[in-house]
Backbone of each chain as ProteinMPNN parsed JSONL, in Angstrom:
{"seq_chain_A": "MASGKVENRVRELRASGPGMTQQALAEAVGVSRQTIIAIEQGRYSPSLEVALKIAAAFGEPVEWVFWLGV", "coords_chain_A": {"N_chain_A": [[87.924, -43.468, -32.861], [89.41, -46.551, -33.362], [88.031, -49.882, -33.079], [89.696, -52.0, -32.901], [89.106, -54.43, -33.892], [89.541, -56.386, -36.712], [88.037, -55.77, -39.73], [86.464, -56.81, -42.833], [85.931, -56.958, -46.44], [85.79, -59.342, -47.824], [83.934, -61.356, -48.535], [82.095, -59.878, -49.998], [83.692, -58.947, -52.136], [84.361, -61.346, -53.281], [81.953, -62.219, -54.216], [81.374, -60.342, -56.123], [81.612, -59.233, -59.593], [82.984, -61.698, -61.789], [82.893, -63.582, -59.869], [84.113, -65.717, -57.236], [84.975, -68.772, -55.841], [85.05, -69.914, -52.39], [86.863, -71.944, -52.12], [88.528, -71.592, -54.348], [89.678, -69.114, -53.763], [90.952, -69.79, -51.395], [92.864, -71.595, -52.344], [94.334, -69.906, -53.969], [95.507, -68.273, -52.131], [96.717, -69.929, -50.322], [95.706, -71.111, -47.997], [93.35, -72.955, -45.889], [89.953, -73.767, -46.918], [88.25, -73.462, -44.78], [89.549, -71.541, -43.305], [89.242, -69.27, -44.891], [86.465, -69.038, -44.67], [86.295, -68.488, -41.91], [87.609, -66.016, -41.84], [85.886, -64.435, -43.424], [83.641, -64.467, -41.785], [84.532, -63.035, -39.669], [85.78, -64.338, -37.595], [88.402, -64.833, -37.527], [91.407, -63.073, -37.729], [93.514, -62.483, -40.319], [97.084, -63.019, -40.919], [99.456, -60.454, -41.834], [100.688, -61.206, -44.198], [98.889, -63.076, -45.37], [96.663, -61.405, -45.614], [97.636, -59.556, -47.477], [97.974, -61.26, -49.667], [95.332, -62.02, -50.152], [94.208, -59.55, -50.855], [95.7, -59.081, -53.159], [94.761, -61.164, -54.732], [92.302, -60.223, -55.444], [93.022, -57.975, -56.757], [93.074, -55.557, -55.463], [93.852, -52.752, -53.246], [95.283, -53.493, -50.041], [94.248, -52.078, -47.857], [91.738, -51.501, -48.668], [90.426, -53.843, -48.628], [90.747, -54.841, -46.036], [90.217, -53.428, -42.815], [90.418, -51.467, -39.744], [87.87, -51.825, -37.436], [85.312, -49.499, -36.298]], "CA_chain_A": [[88.832, -44.477, -32.275], [89.131, -47.877, -33.922], [87.704, -50.88, -32.055], [90.765, -52.987, -32.841], [88.679, -55.65, -34.585], [89.787, -56.256, -38.145], [86.869, -56.1, -40.557], [86.871, -57.013, -44.229], [84.882, -57.124, -47.442], [86.208, -60.482, -48.652], [82.757, -62.027, -49.094], [81.533, -58.954, -50.999], [84.574, -58.953, -53.311], [84.299, -62.687, -53.879], [80.657, -62.359, -54.905], [81.249, -59.353, -57.207], [82.247, -59.581, -60.872], [82.761, -63.085, -62.225], [82.712, -64.44, -58.687], [85.217, -66.624, -56.905], [84.549, -69.64, -54.736], [85.932, -69.902, -51.216], [87.938, -72.904, -52.378], [89.473, -70.984, -55.296], [90.429, -68.087, -53.037], [91.828, -70.5, -50.442], [94.002, -72.148, -53.09], [95.156, -68.788, -54.45], [96.183, -67.639, -50.995], [97.499, -70.955, -49.613], [95.121, -71.48, -46.7], [92.227, -73.874, -46.078], [88.646, -73.115, -47.166], [87.689, -73.105, -43.472], [90.175, -70.28, -42.865], [88.55, -68.202, -45.644], [85.141, -68.896, -44.033], [86.501, -67.823, -40.615], [87.945, -64.605, -42.124], [84.648, -63.77, -43.875], [82.711, -64.343, -40.654], [85.159, -62.212, -38.629], [86.244, -65.178, -36.486], [89.855, -64.927, -37.583], [92.115, -61.971, -38.391], [94.682, -63.12, -40.948], [98.384, -62.347, -40.818], [99.659, -59.444, -42.886], [101.02, -61.916, -45.439], [97.662, -63.619, -45.974], [95.829, -60.26, -45.987], [98.193, -59.024, -48.736], [97.695, -62.226, -50.749], [93.898, -61.938, -50.468], [94.023, -58.294, -51.59], [96.289, -59.277, -54.489], [93.888, -62.062, -55.506], [91.197, -59.4, -55.973], [93.604, -56.827, -57.446], [92.685, -54.356, -54.702], [94.79, -52.448, -52.158], [94.949, -54.237, -48.824], [93.445, -51.247, -46.942], [90.36, -51.507, -49.159], [89.864, -55.158, -48.287], [90.769, -54.977, -44.566], [90.351, -52.172, -42.062], [90.1, -51.569, -38.326], [86.489, -51.398, -37.19], [85.143, -48.352, -35.386]], "C_chain_A": [[88.455, -45.855, -32.819], [88.906, -48.884, -32.8], [88.818, -51.909, -31.884], [90.382, -54.277, -33.532], [88.87, -55.437, -36.088], [88.533, -56.677, -38.909], [87.308, -56.223, -42.012], [85.667, -57.099, -45.149], [85.217, -58.283, -48.388], [84.996, -61.138, -49.313], [82.159, -61.201, -50.241], [82.364, -58.987, -52.286], [84.501, -60.295, -54.042], [83.033, -62.842, -54.708], [80.546, -61.415, -56.104], [81.952, -59.851, -58.473], [81.961, -61.023, -61.256], [82.547, -64.035, -61.05], [83.884, -65.373, -58.49], [84.754, -67.494, -55.749], [85.521, -69.507, -53.569], [87.126, -70.815, -51.45], [88.989, -72.299, -53.31], [90.319, -69.919, -54.599], [91.421, -68.741, -52.064], [93.067, -71.034, -51.158], [94.934, -71.039, -53.574], [96.019, -68.21, -53.331], [97.059, -68.641, -50.223], [97.023, -71.223, -48.206], [93.969, -72.447, -46.963], [90.938, -73.086, -46.335], [88.026, -72.668, -45.848], [88.297, -71.802, -42.947], [89.542, -69.096, -43.6], [87.167, -67.951, -45.023], [85.288, -68.119, -42.717], [86.832, -66.341, -40.807], [86.67, -63.855, -42.524], [83.679, -63.529, -42.717], [83.3, -63.527, -39.501], [85.64, -63.015, -37.432], [87.76, -65.304, -36.467], [90.425, -63.719, -38.329], [93.381, -62.539, -38.999], [95.966, -62.343, -40.677], [98.48, -61.325, -41.945], [99.918, -60.126, -44.226], [99.762, -62.431, -46.137], [96.733, -62.481, -46.408], [96.315, -59.683, -47.318], [97.892, -59.961, -49.91], [96.223, -62.177, -51.153], [93.629, -60.674, -51.295], [94.55, -58.445, -53.016], [95.404, -60.167, -55.354], [92.714, -61.297, -56.111], [91.719, -58.197, -56.761], [93.226, -55.516, -56.775], [93.759, -54.039, -53.669], [94.331, -53.086, -50.848], [94.05, -53.417, -47.892], [91.996, -51.111, -47.41], [89.653, -52.807, -48.748], [89.753, -55.332, -46.766], [90.9, -53.6, -43.91], [90.008, -52.414, -40.591], [88.694, -51.038, -38.1], [86.423, -50.232, -36.219], [84.123, -48.679, -34.298]], "O_chain_A": [[87.296, -46.263, -32.737], [89.491, -48.777, -31.723], [88.887, -52.603, -30.869], [91.235, -55.139, -33.743], [88.419, -54.44, -36.653], [88.037, -57.793, -38.752], [88.401, -55.789, -42.375], [84.535, -57.287, -44.703], [84.961, -58.214, -49.59], [85.022, -61.441, -50.506], [81.777, -61.727, -51.286], [81.815, -59.048, -53.386], [84.572, -60.352, -55.27], [83.026, -63.498, -55.75], [79.733, -61.642, -57.0], [82.775, -60.766, -58.426], [80.847, -61.517, -61.078], [82.075, -65.158, -61.227], [84.558, -65.768, -59.442], [84.194, -66.986, -54.777], [86.654, -69.052, -53.729], [88.248, -70.514, -51.042], [90.19, -72.467, -53.094], [91.528, -69.835, -54.817], [92.564, -68.307, -51.93], [94.181, -70.937, -50.643], [96.154, -71.199, -53.592], [97.123, -67.72, -53.57], [98.018, -68.252, -49.557], [97.821, -71.525, -47.319], [93.645, -72.73, -48.116], [90.844, -71.901, -46.015], [87.36, -71.635, -45.787], [87.638, -71.05, -42.229], [89.328, -68.04, -43.006], [86.747, -66.804, -44.868], [84.51, -67.207, -42.439], [86.387, -65.502, -40.024], [86.406, -62.764, -42.017], [82.986, -62.513, -42.678], [82.648, -63.347, -38.473], [85.885, -62.449, -36.366], [88.335, -65.818, -35.509], [89.975, -63.388, -39.426], [94.244, -63.031, -38.272], [95.942, -61.183, -40.267], [97.685, -61.337, -42.885], [99.427, -59.68, -45.264], [99.589, -62.247, -47.341], [96.086, -62.576, -47.451], [95.506, -59.358, -48.187], [97.592, -59.505, -51.014], [95.893, -62.277, -52.335], [92.919, -60.717, -52.3], [93.916, -57.988, -53.967], [95.301, -59.958, -56.562], [92.194, -61.674, -57.161], [90.93, -57.474, -57.371], [93.077, -54.489, -57.438], [94.499, -54.929, -53.251], [93.133, -53.2, -50.587], [93.19, -53.977, -47.212], [91.131, -50.666, -46.656], [88.439, -52.839, -48.552], [88.78, -55.901, -46.272], [91.613, -52.728, -44.406], [89.395, -53.421, -40.237], [88.366, -49.93, -38.525], [87.338, -50.001, -35.429], [83.846, -47.841, -33.44]]}, "seq_chain_B": "MSDLSFHEKSAWGTLLATWLIGILYFNSAWDMWQAGQLHPASNFGLAAGLTALLVAVLVAYHMLIAVTAKPEDEDERDRSISRRAGSIGGAILTVGVIGIVFQILIGGMLGDPVAGSPILIANALMAVVFIATIVELSLTLYFYRKGL", "coords_chain_B": {"N_chain_B": [[79.485, -82.575, -40.661], [80.838, -81.84, -42.921], [81.678, -79.212, -43.216], [83.833, -79.049, -41.618], [87.326, -78.77, -41.071], [90.111, -80.945, -41.873], [91.824, -80.983, -39.675], [90.159, -80.131, -37.629], [88.274, -82.16, -37.538], [90.001, -84.18, -36.787], [90.692, -83.3, -34.209], [88.199, -83.502, -32.91], [87.704, -86.308, -32.97], [89.936, -87.234, -31.564], [89.548, -86.043, -29.083], [87.137, -87.231, -28.253], [87.819, -90.004, -28.226], [89.957, -89.985, -26.402], [88.679, -89.07, -24.137], [86.714, -91.112, -23.649], [88.323, -93.442, -23.379], [90.014, -92.627, -21.366], [88.217, -92.273, -19.222], [87.4, -94.908, -18.979], [89.838, -96.035, -18.195], [90.354, -94.755, -15.653], [88.095, -95.502, -14.223], [88.375, -98.304, -14.197], [90.817, -98.509, -12.838], [90.109, -97.442, -10.381], [88.159, -99.29, -9.511], [89.789, -101.574, -9.301], [91.519, -100.722, -7.327], [89.78, -100.447, -5.155], [89.147, -103.09, -4.826], [91.503, -104.025, -3.921], [93.331, -104.851, -5.793], [95.057, -103.369, -7.264], [98.111, -103.213, -8.3], [101.605, -102.462, -9.012], [102.237, -104.023, -11.348], [99.704, -104.817, -12.365], [98.582, -102.321, -12.759], [100.304, -101.269, -14.646], [99.772, -103.022, -16.756], [97.094, -102.389, -17.27], [97.313, -99.659, -18.003], [99.068, -99.818, -20.217], [97.63, -101.485, -21.946], [95.265, -99.998, -22.44], [96.387, -97.713, -23.545], [97.449, -98.724, -25.896], [95.046, -99.442, -27.091], [93.902, -96.897, -27.413], [95.711, -95.75, -29.246], [95.303, -97.47, -31.438], [92.595, -96.963, -32.012], [92.724, -94.254, -32.688], [94.414, -94.298, -34.918], [92.849, -95.793, -36.72], [90.609, -94.097, -36.9], [91.753, -91.75, -38.011], [92.585, -92.747, -40.442], [90.137, -93.255, -41.576], [88.966, -90.643, -41.75], [90.787, -89.526, -43.448], [90.286, -90.84, -45.779], [87.717, -89.982, -46.433], [88.008, -87.208, -46.598], [90.491, -85.225, -48.047], [93.587, -85.008, -46.397], [94.784, -81.872, -45.211], [97.51, -79.537, -45.408], [98.736, -77.909, -42.472], [97.562, -74.631, -41.932], [98.109, -71.073, -41.3], [96.129, -70.385, -39.451], [95.412, -72.834, -38.275], [97.859, -73.346, -37.015], [98.036, -71.183, -35.213], [95.843, -71.692, -33.545], [96.547, -74.187, -32.526], [98.891, -73.513, -31.159], [97.952, -71.713, -29.208], [95.996, -73.214, -27.754], [97.645, -75.292, -26.989], [99.5, -74.004, -25.352], [97.984, -73.337, -23.134], [97.104, -75.851, -22.29], [99.62, -76.909, -21.723], [100.378, -75.294, -19.588], [98.581, -76.11, -17.636], [99.408, -78.739, -17.319], [102.0, -78.326, -16.318], [101.487, -76.988, -13.866], [100.042, -79.001, -12.568], [101.938, -81.107, -12.406], [103.933, -79.9, -10.848], [102.45, -79.5, -8.536], [102.021, -82.166, -7.752], [104.649, -82.969, -7.256], [105.285, -81.29, -5.069], [103.41, -82.295, -3.294], [104.413, -84.867, -2.901], [106.914, -84.268, -1.741], [106.26, -82.696, 0.527], [104.471, -84.411, 1.803], [106.263, -86.491, 2.306], [108.022, -85.28, 4.101], [106.318, -84.986, 6.24], [105.866, -87.527, 6.876], [103.87, -88.984, 5.623], [102.606, -91.937, 4.419], [101.189, -92.359, 2.073], [102.04, -90.432, 0.286], [104.346, -91.451, -0.811], [103.584, -93.547, -2.379], [103.973, -95.443, -5.241], [101.935, -96.196, -6.998], [99.863, -94.367, -6.51], [101.142, -91.975, -7.153], [101.751, -92.41, -9.851], [99.157, -92.597, -10.924], [98.121, -90.114, -10.26], [99.723, -88.516, -11.863], [98.918, -89.503, -14.35], [96.289, -88.584, -14.313], [96.66, -85.831, -14.387], [97.864, -85.525, -16.915], [95.768, -86.467, -18.471], [93.706, -84.567, -17.896], [94.934, -82.188, -18.81], [95.194, -82.789, -21.528], [92.517, -83.113, -22.33], [91.532, -80.521, -21.824], [93.146, -79.047, -23.598], [92.356, -80.098, -26.125], [89.628, -79.492, -26.078], [89.712, -76.708, -25.991], [90.935, -76.251, -28.436], [88.898, -77.014, -30.221], [86.978, -75.15, -29.452], [88.244, -72.727, -30.209], [88.345, -73.121, -32.966], [85.635, -72.991, -33.617], [84.6, -70.596, -32.411], [86.489, -68.676, -32.838], [89.699, -67.005, -32.55]], "CA_chain_B": [[80.952, -82.698, -40.588], [81.481, -81.471, -44.172], [82.33, -77.908, -43.153], [84.96, -79.115, -40.694], [88.607, -79.073, -41.706], [90.699, -82.22, -41.454], [92.39, -80.812, -38.327], [89.055, -80.038, -36.674], [87.75, -83.534, -37.407], [91.005, -84.922, -36.023], [90.578, -82.894, -32.801], [86.949, -84.086, -32.383], [87.898, -87.751, -32.765], [90.936, -87.44, -30.514], [88.903, -85.665, -27.815], [86.15, -88.261, -27.893], [88.51, -91.255, -27.912], [90.734, -89.785, -25.174], [87.705, -88.964, -23.044], [86.12, -92.422, -23.374], [89.328, -94.402, -22.903], [90.477, -92.089, -20.075], [87.206, -92.607, -18.213], [87.491, -96.364, -18.814], [91.055, -96.3, -17.423], [90.233, -94.336, -14.25], [87.059, -96.357, -13.628], [88.955, -99.63, -13.946], [91.845, -98.372, -11.802], [89.404, -97.229, -9.108], [87.564, -100.574, -9.121], [90.876, -102.463, -8.887], [92.009, -100.161, -6.049], [88.788, -100.8, -4.131], [89.209, -104.544, -4.61], [92.851, -104.353, -3.452], [94.058, -105.548, -6.873], [95.841, -102.423, -8.078], [99.536, -103.322, -7.991], [102.352, -101.897, -10.14], [102.145, -104.829, -12.578], [98.344, -104.756, -12.919], [98.385, -100.943, -13.211], [101.045, -101.137, -15.901], [99.013, -103.761, -17.774], [95.9, -101.599, -17.595], [97.731, -98.44, -18.715], [99.641, -100.186, -21.521], [96.547, -102.022, -22.789], [94.361, -98.934, -22.895], [97.149, -96.812, -24.427], [97.482, -99.405, -27.203], [93.694, -99.322, -27.645], [93.74, -95.502, -27.839], [96.501, -95.563, -30.471], [94.625, -98.202, -32.521], [91.356, -96.234, -32.35], [93.08, -92.99, -33.358], [94.939, -94.62, -36.257], [91.692, -96.182, -37.54], [89.79, -92.905, -37.121], [92.433, -90.84, -38.94], [92.546, -93.371, -41.776], [88.764, -93.064, -42.062], [88.72, -89.256, -42.179], [91.67, -89.233, -44.581], [89.633, -91.395, -46.98], [86.537, -89.161, -46.769], [88.437, -85.845, -46.93], [91.941, -85.206, -48.223], [94.265, -84.246, -45.335], [95.384, -80.627, -45.691], [98.632, -79.042, -44.602], [98.333, -76.891, -41.495], [97.79, -73.249, -42.358], [98.466, -70.209, -40.162], [95.061, -70.43, -38.434], [95.607, -74.101, -37.546], [99.049, -73.221, -36.152], [97.718, -70.252, -34.111], [94.938, -72.39, -32.626], [97.319, -75.241, -31.879], [99.83, -72.861, -30.237], [97.219, -71.118, -28.08], [95.422, -74.297, -26.935], [98.777, -76.051, -26.449], [100.163, -73.285, -24.253], [97.107, -73.438, -21.946], [97.214, -77.25, -21.849], [100.961, -77.059, -21.15], [100.396, -74.627, -18.278], [97.855, -76.996, -16.701], [100.297, -79.881, -17.081], [103.095, -77.859, -15.463], [100.956, -76.742, -12.518], [99.687, -80.308, -12.01], [103.154, -81.868, -12.073], [104.568, -79.222, -9.705], [101.591, -79.808, -7.384], [102.287, -83.549, -7.319], [106.005, -82.98, -6.684], [105.181, -80.695, -3.734], [102.646, -83.237, -2.476], [105.334, -85.959, -2.536], [107.949, -83.76, -0.839], [105.674, -82.278, 1.806], [103.974, -85.651, 2.42], [107.439, -87.22, 2.779], [108.531, -84.601, 5.312], [105.355, -85.199, 7.329], [105.792, -88.967, 7.128], [102.625, -89.537, 5.058], [102.998, -93.058, 3.553], [100.479, -92.26, 0.776], [102.819, -89.556, -0.599], [105.405, -92.215, -1.459], [103.033, -94.7, -3.097], [104.182, -95.303, -6.702], [100.65, -96.333, -7.696], [99.131, -93.096, -6.419], [101.885, -90.949, -7.904], [101.554, -92.695, -11.283], [97.785, -92.274, -11.332], [97.954, -88.653, -10.182], [100.346, -87.982, -13.088], [98.019, -89.861, -15.465], [95.121, -87.697, -14.236], [97.085, -84.5, -14.844], [98.037, -85.609, -18.375], [94.413, -86.614, -19.024], [92.991, -83.278, -17.804], [95.592, -81.216, -19.699], [94.873, -83.158, -22.909], [91.097, -82.801, -22.564], [91.402, -79.054, -21.895], [93.779, -78.585, -24.842], [91.52, -80.461, -27.278], [88.369, -78.734, -25.985], [90.013, -75.329, -26.397], [91.191, -76.283, -29.886], [87.589, -77.02, -30.891], [86.335, -73.862, -29.16], [88.864, -71.695, -31.045], [87.931, -73.338, -34.362], [84.231, -72.575, -33.79], [84.305, -69.221, -31.95], [87.548, -67.755, -33.245], [90.788, -66.779, -31.583]], "C_chain_B": [[81.639, -82.126, -41.829], [82.164, -80.112, -44.102], [83.485, -77.888, -42.159], [86.233, -79.423, -41.472], [89.11, -80.419, -41.184], [91.205, -82.121, -40.009], [91.3, -80.733, -37.26], [88.431, -81.421, -36.455], [88.702, -84.373, -36.561], [90.874, -84.594, -34.527], [89.315, -83.479, -32.166], [87.146, -85.56, -32.031], [88.862, -88.025, -31.625], [90.338, -87.107, -29.149], [87.965, -86.775, -27.34], [86.835, -89.558, -27.442], [89.289, -91.127, -26.6], [89.805, -89.753, -23.967], [87.184, -90.351, -22.66], [87.136, -93.397, -22.777], [89.907, -93.94, -21.563], [89.513, -92.45, -18.957], [87.251, -94.115, -17.914], [88.703, -96.72, -17.935], [90.841, -95.975, -15.939], [89.153, -95.132, -13.511], [87.638, -97.713, -13.245], [89.98, -99.559, -12.825], [91.182, -98.212, -10.429], [88.803, -98.538, -8.594], [88.636, -101.541, -8.608], [91.437, -102.023, -7.527], [91.084, -100.576, -4.91], [88.859, -102.278, -3.781], [90.587, -104.982, -4.1], [93.688, -105.045, -4.506], [94.92, -104.617, -7.716], [97.299, -102.441, -7.595], [100.301, -102.744, -9.178], [102.187, -102.7, -11.434], [100.757, -104.731, -13.208], [98.048, -103.346, -13.439], [99.096, -100.713, -14.543], [100.292, -101.821, -17.041], [97.801, -102.972, -18.237], [96.28, -100.379, -18.449], [98.245, -98.779, -20.112], [98.548, -100.682, -22.465], [95.653, -100.924, -23.322], [95.084, -97.903, -23.766], [97.214, -97.412, -25.832], [96.115, -99.308, -27.878], [93.47, -97.899, -28.18], [94.482, -95.251, -29.155], [95.799, -96.236, -31.649], [93.369, -97.467, -32.971], [91.695, -94.963, -33.133], [93.635, -93.234, -34.764], [93.776, -94.947, -37.197], [90.842, -94.959, -37.886], [90.443, -91.965, -38.144], [92.505, -91.421, -40.35], [91.175, -93.135, -42.394], [88.548, -91.625, -42.541], [89.636, -88.858, -43.343], [91.07, -89.762, -45.884], [88.485, -90.485, -47.407], [86.915, -87.726, -47.127], [89.95, -85.811, -46.978], [92.595, -84.415, -47.084], [94.938, -82.999, -45.917], [96.597, -80.313, -44.829], [98.072, -78.032, -43.606], [98.533, -75.513, -42.102], [98.001, -72.392, -41.11], [97.404, -70.225, -39.065], [95.176, -71.708, -37.603], [96.766, -73.968, -36.557], [98.768, -72.299, -34.973], [96.856, -70.941, -33.066], [95.714, -73.438, -31.833], [98.263, -74.645, -30.824], [99.103, -72.365, -28.985], [96.664, -72.208, -27.155], [96.547, -75.08, -26.254], [99.44, -75.342, -25.283], [99.311, -73.356, -22.987], [97.169, -74.868, -21.383], [98.561, -77.496, -21.169], [101.056, -76.43, -19.763], [99.693, -75.499, -17.237], [98.731, -78.192, -16.328], [101.418, -79.494, -16.104], [102.626, -77.671, -14.021], [100.644, -78.073, -11.826], [100.914, -81.081, -11.563], [103.854, -81.235, -10.865], [103.762, -79.502, -8.424], [101.857, -81.2, -6.848], [103.671, -83.648, -6.673], [105.975, -82.417, -5.264], [104.452, -81.628, -2.775], [103.558, -84.365, -1.988], [106.336, -85.461, -1.483], [107.381, -83.404, 0.534], [105.138, -83.499, 2.558], [105.116, -86.455, 3.012], [107.981, -86.617, 4.064], [107.628, -84.874, 6.513], [105.169, -86.68, 7.646], [104.508, -89.607, 6.637], [102.979, -90.681, 4.097], [102.359, -92.992, 2.168], [101.304, -91.453, -0.224], [103.901, -90.322, -1.351], [104.898, -93.407, -2.255], [103.205, -94.543, -4.609], [102.874, -95.379, -7.482], [99.896, -94.999, -7.694], [99.816, -92.003, -7.221], [101.654, -91.149, -9.408], [100.16, -92.282, -11.731], [97.476, -90.781, -11.225], [98.561, -88.014, -11.431], [99.483, -88.283, -14.311], [96.822, -88.914, -15.492], [95.468, -86.302, -14.746], [97.245, -84.484, -16.368], [96.663, -85.673, -19.052], [93.681, -85.261, -19.036], [93.603, -82.255, -18.767], [95.247, -81.505, -21.158], [93.427, -82.804, -23.248], [90.887, -81.289, -22.7], [91.972, -78.542, -23.22], [92.894, -78.885, -26.061], [90.198, -79.691, -27.272], [88.589, -77.288, -26.423], [90.278, -75.243, -27.897], [89.865, -76.192, -30.635], [86.854, -75.699, -30.662], [86.915, -72.777, -30.073], [88.49, -71.878, -32.514], [86.52, -72.793, -34.594], [84.016, -71.093, -33.51], [85.36, -68.218, -32.365], [88.565, -67.557, -32.148], [90.596, -65.457, -30.876]], "O_chain_B": [[82.855, -81.937, -41.832], [83.121, -79.865, -44.836], [84.054, -76.83, -41.887], [86.229, -80.226, -42.405], [88.607, -80.953, -40.195], [91.038, -83.051, -39.22], [91.481, -81.202, -36.136], [88.104, -81.797, -35.329], [88.273, -85.172, -35.729], [90.936, -85.487, -33.683], [89.348, -83.907, -31.012], [86.798, -86.0, -30.936], [88.644, -88.928, -30.818], [90.592, -87.809, -28.17], [88.002, -87.194, -26.183], [86.48, -90.135, -26.414], [89.285, -92.047, -25.782], [90.1, -90.326, -22.918], [87.209, -90.723, -21.486], [86.849, -94.088, -21.799], [90.251, -94.768, -20.719], [89.927, -92.878, -17.881], [87.154, -94.539, -16.762], [88.619, -97.578, -17.057], [91.109, -96.807, -15.072], [89.282, -95.403, -12.317], [87.431, -98.208, -12.138], [90.02, -100.434, -11.96], [91.644, -98.78, -9.44], [88.915, -98.864, -7.412], [88.43, -102.238, -7.615], [91.784, -102.855, -6.689], [91.535, -101.0, -3.845], [88.667, -102.679, -2.633], [90.816, -106.17, -3.874], [94.645, -105.747, -4.179], [95.451, -105.018, -8.752], [97.661, -101.777, -6.624], [99.718, -102.551, -10.245], [102.016, -102.115, -12.503], [100.63, -104.581, -14.423], [97.348, -103.187, -14.439], [98.57, -100.058, -15.443], [100.184, -101.281, -18.142], [97.512, -102.892, -19.431], [95.657, -100.104, -19.474], [97.899, -98.106, -21.082], [98.542, -100.338, -23.647], [95.316, -100.907, -24.505], [94.464, -97.286, -24.633], [97.057, -96.706, -26.828], [96.031, -99.114, -29.091], [92.917, -97.719, -29.265], [93.947, -94.618, -30.065], [95.704, -95.656, -32.731], [93.104, -97.359, -34.169], [91.034, -94.638, -34.119], [93.358, -92.469, -35.687], [93.715, -94.449, -38.321], [90.406, -94.803, -39.027], [89.769, -91.447, -39.034], [92.487, -90.681, -41.334], [91.062, -92.849, -43.586], [88.005, -91.412, -43.625], [89.306, -87.966, -44.125], [91.309, -89.208, -46.957], [88.295, -90.24, -48.598], [86.198, -87.086, -47.896], [90.62, -86.304, -46.071], [92.207, -83.275, -46.826], [95.575, -83.055, -46.969], [96.703, -80.755, -43.685], [97.059, -77.383, -43.867], [99.564, -75.252, -42.722], [98.064, -72.915, -39.997], [97.729, -70.096, -37.885], [95.053, -71.672, -36.379], [96.674, -74.415, -35.414], [99.2, -72.578, -33.854], [97.088, -70.807, -31.865], [95.555, -73.556, -30.618], [98.418, -75.199, -29.736], [99.564, -72.564, -27.861], [96.831, -72.145, -25.937], [96.425, -75.48, -25.096], [99.893, -75.984, -24.335], [99.851, -73.426, -21.883], [97.272, -75.07, -20.173], [98.636, -78.202, -20.163], [101.725, -76.959, -18.875], [100.151, -75.612, -16.099], [98.785, -78.601, -15.168], [101.738, -80.245, -15.183], [103.272, -78.128, -13.079], [100.944, -78.251, -10.646], [100.934, -81.647, -10.47], [104.312, -81.942, -9.967], [104.34, -79.715, -7.358], [101.914, -81.403, -5.635], [103.842, -84.33, -5.663], [106.57, -82.996, -4.356], [104.814, -81.744, -1.604], [103.496, -84.77, -0.827], [106.58, -86.126, -0.476], [107.947, -83.762, 1.567], [105.312, -83.624, 3.77], [104.977, -87.038, 4.087], [108.352, -87.332, 4.995], [108.095, -84.98, 7.647], [104.423, -87.048, 8.554], [104.089, -90.643, 7.153], [103.593, -90.431, 3.059], [102.918, -93.507, 1.2], [101.287, -91.733, -1.423], [104.33, -89.888, -2.42], [105.697, -94.2, -2.755], [102.649, -93.618, -5.2], [102.716, -94.711, -8.504], [99.368, -94.56, -8.716], [99.158, -91.203, -7.886], [101.396, -90.194, -10.141], [99.997, -91.686, -12.795], [96.677, -90.245, -11.994], [97.988, -87.082, -11.994], [99.33, -87.442, -15.196], [96.387, -88.489, -16.563], [94.677, -85.671, -15.447], [96.812, -83.542, -17.032], [96.428, -85.02, -20.069], [93.111, -84.862, -20.052], [92.878, -81.54, -19.459], [95.032, -80.579, -21.941], [93.145, -82.263, -24.318], [90.156, -80.834, -23.58], [91.359, -77.706, -23.884], [92.707, -78.026, -26.923], [89.704, -79.287, -28.325], [87.764, -76.712, -27.132], [89.889, -74.273, -28.547], [89.72, -75.397, -31.564], [86.188, -75.189, -31.563], [86.163, -71.991, -30.649], [88.333, -70.893, -33.236], [86.242, -72.204, -35.639], [83.335, -70.406, -34.272], [85.137, -67.013, -32.25], [88.337, -67.89, -30.985], [91.406, -65.087, -30.026]]}, "name": "protein", "num_of_chains": 2, "seq": "MASGKVENRVRELRASGPGMTQQALAEAVGVSRQTIIAIEQGRYSPSLEVALKIAAAFGEPVEWVFWLGVMSDLSFHEKSAWGTLLATWLIGILYFNSAWDMWQAGQLHPASNFGLAAGLTALLVAVLVAYHMLIAVTAKPEDEDERDRSISRRAGSIGGAILTVGVIGIVFQILIGGMLGDPVAGSPILIANALMAVVFIATIVELSLTLYFYRKGL"}
């Protein structure tokens, strides 16, 4: 049974490969850097639109980047 | 302050300024009331003067933070926080205003002269607006720090 809390691997994906700053990801997605920080720390669950944009920025499927915690 | 967004800095400054000027207003109004000097004209002067001071302080503060950090457009998180804090602040305002209306009507039916005092009604409404604003801004900051 899922806990209902949305978890993510945004920080991990950002740090992998060539790396991407929070600011660069924020600009790519159209949110503030503080919103990216809040998403990485699990303090904010983004809308579907922003989740899809973040997944697209990493070239990954959205369900790989975000999932419901157990 | 560097990890705070423009909107969070704005909420901090607005909370602090509203709190300080609100306390100054209610302290002064209370002192004038005790001295028998709180009349509609003097109350209006006090309220108008401190409102102008609050506006001037907030304009100066926002100019300062706009110089140190570029103002950003609201994103979806800012809007969610603003909506949630605003709805709670709005509920407090509604309950407070309805409470004052009932106080006036019931006091009037019972012949309570205090219930019809414009000074008391005005200051009770000011207190409700003050409390609702403080709660809304405090919740805004709480949601920014702890999450929605």
